[in-house]
N, C-alpha and C positions, 0 to 999 in steps of 0.2 A: 504494500499500499502505500509504504514513505515514497521507494524509487517511482512509484507511478507518480504522486505529487510532484517530483523532482523532474521528472521527464516532462509532464504536463507545462509545469512552468519554466522550462528549458524552452520549450516548442513555444509557448507565447510570448517569450522574451523574443526569441527571432522573429516573429513575425509581428509583434510591436514596432520592433527597431527599424524592422524594414518598412512598414508602413508609415512610421514618423520620418525615416530618411527620405522615401519619397515625396511623401505630402509635403516636406520641408522644401524640396529641392523644386518641386512643382510649383509650389505658391510664390517663390523667388521667379522660377522663368515664367510665368504666366504675368507677374507683376511687371517685368521688363519688357516681354512682348507688349502686353498691353500700353505700356509709357513709350515705347518706341514707334509702336504702329499711330499711335494718336498724336504725337508730337513731331516724329520724323516723315512719315508717310501719309499723315492727315486720314489715317482710315479707324474708325474706333472698333474695336472689338466688343460686341455688344454681350457677348457671351462670358465673359470674363470674371466679374463680379461674382455669378451663380458659382462657379465652380471654385474662386479660390474661397468662398465663404464654407461651401462643404468640406474642402479640404481642409481649410483651417479648422474647423469642428473635429474632422478628423484627426488632426496633429495634438488638438487638445486633450480631446476624452481619450486618445489611446495613449497619449505622452501622461495622463496622470494617472491610469492604471500602471502603466510602466514605475513610474514612481511610489506608486504604492507596494511596490516589487522589493525596494532597498531602502523604504521609509527617507526617501531623497525629498521628499516634499517638504512644504515650508509646516512648521509645527512650534506649538508654544507648550513645551511640557516641563512645568516646574516642579510638581508633583511626582514626575515620573524619574527625573533627573534625581530627586531629592531619595526616592525609595532606591534608585540604581545605588547611589551612594552610600546607604543604610544596609543594602544585601550586602553587603562584603561579611557581614556577621550571619552566621547562620539563623541567628533570630529572626532577622528580617527577610531574607531571600524568598520565601514563600511569599511572601505580600507583594514582593516585587513581580512575580510570577503572575500573581492572580490579577493583580493591577493589568499588567499587559493584557492577559486572556479577557479583561473587562473592556480594555479598550477596543482590541480586535474584534469582539463578539460585537461591541456599539458600530464600528466602521463597517462589519459583513452586515448588519440587519438594513445599515444606511444603504449599502449599495445595493440589497435585494430591493427594496421600496425603489430605489432609483431605476433598476432593470425594469421590477414590475410595471411601474407608471410608465416609464419611457415606452414599453413594449406596447401597451395600452393606446399611450399617445399617439405612437405611431403607426400603429393599424386602424386609427381611426383617423386619420389626416387622410383627406379627399382631394386636397389640391393639388398642382401641381407647378414647377418653378416657370416665372412667365416667358422667359427665352427659350429655353431648352425644352422645356416640355417635361423634365424628369419628376416621377411621382415625389410628392413631399414622403410617402410610407419609406420609400428606397433609403432617402436622404437621411431622415429621423433615425431609421432603422440603423445604419452603419454607422452613423456618428453617435447618437447617444445611447442606442439599448447596448452598442457592441462594446462601446468604452465604458458602463456600468457592469456589464457581464465580466468583462475582464478584470475590472475591479473585485467584482465578488469572487471570480475564482482566485484571485491574490488573497484576499482575505482570508477565505476560506483553507487554504493552503498555510497561510501565516498561523491562522488560529490552531490547525492540527499540529503545526511543527512547534508551537509555543507548550502547547498541550502534552507534547511530549518530552520535551526538554525537562531533564532532571532539575529540582530543586539546589541550589550550591549551599 
C-alpha cells in the first residue's frame, strides 16, 4: 500500500510538472505572439485572451497541488513550530504528530469539498467561451476540478504517511 502511494505521488508529480512547464511556456508564447501581432503586424489575435486565461488557471490550480506535495506553499504555522521544537522531548512528540494529522485532515476535507463543488459547478455550466466556443464544462473541469482532485490525492497521501510515522 505504501509503495502504491509513492508511485501514485511520483506519477502525479511528473504530470503536474509537465503541465505547469507547458502552460508557463504557452502563456509566455501566446502573450508574445499577441503583442507582436497587434503592434507590429497590426493584426489582433482575438482568441488569445480566452486561451491564456484557461492555461493560466491550469498553471495556478495544478501548481497549488504541486505545492501541497512538499509543503512549499505559503503558510503561517506558529503553533506547529512551537510543537515541533517541543517534540524533541518524548513527552511532546506525539502531540506534534496529532497536530499534523489534524491539519492534514482539515486540508483533506477542504480539498474534497473543493473537488465536489467544482465538479458540480463544472457539470452545471452550459455556456461556451465567446470566441472559440469551448464548452465551459471542459475548461472548469480541467482547471478547477483536476486541481482540487490533485490536492485531495496529495493530502490523502500525506495523511497516510503521517499516520504511519512513529512518534519520536
